[in-house]
Every structure is written in C-alpha cells, then in structure tokens.
ROTOR-592636 format. One record per residue (C-alpha): x, z, y. Coordinates in steps of 0.02 Angstrom, whole numbers, plus 50000, padded with zeros to 5 digits. Each point is the difference from the previous one (the first is absolute). Example, Ala and Ser with C-alpha at 12.3 -4.5 7.8 and 13.67 -1.06 7.14 Angstrom:
REM residues 2
506155039049775500694996750172
REM end
This chain:
REM residues 83
534724638352291499344982450024501664993650063500945008449855498874991949871500074983250088501915001150012500115003249813498864985149964500964988650119501655005549925499414996649824499304983050048501504994450102501305006249878499074996049837501514991149928501015015850018499605011049849500345015650103498684995650131498685010449913501115015149978500835000550170499325005750167499464986150118501404992850105500075002250189499304982550032498485003049888499685017050082500144992450174498844985649957498735011849920499985011150156499754984750110498564993749892499135016949998500235001950188499304982650032498505003649890499665016650085500124991550169498754986549948498795013349941500325012850138498214999450066499305003149826501215014449974499525007550168498154998649957500245008849833500995013950082498735002450139498434998449894500555008249837501595010250011499765008650168498235006549966500565006849831501555007850075498965007750139498775007549874501445006749895500855008150150498365007450062499615007249828501715008149984499955007050176498325007849962500665007249836501505007450091498935007150140498795007849875501445007649901500775007050160498325006850059499745009149834501745007450013500684990649850501524994850100500455016950071501855001150035
REM end
C-alpha cells in the first residue's frame, strides 16, 4: 500500500507537466522507484519493526489464538460440534 501511494505521488510530481499524470496509473519507473524507497526505509527501520512485532503483535496474536482454541475446545467438550 505504501509503495502504491508513493508511486502515485512520484508519478504526479515527476510528470506534473503532463495533464494526464493525475488520471493515469504510475509508470513502471515510478513504481520501481517507490518500491526501492519503501524497501530501503523498511531496511533502515528493521530493528524497530522487529521490536514492534515481538513486543506487540506476537503477544496479541498468542492471546487471540489461545482464546479461540479454548472456545473451540469448550464447544467440542459440550458437544456443540458433534458431527
């Protein structure tokens, strides 16, 4: 999503003289440059991204999975999932 939005902005900026720049999809060069910029930014911030995943996302995901496993086990125990 970030690279798509950046590609559109780059395309509009680079091709501002072209009246169709706003109404056309970004060109291949703008898409390529946007992907490279997003990748470089993600690489520079990789430690921060890893920390957020480990400290925020994984505990929440673990709690969500545990809750749903318990709900499923309780439903199966009560016979709600009889086949």
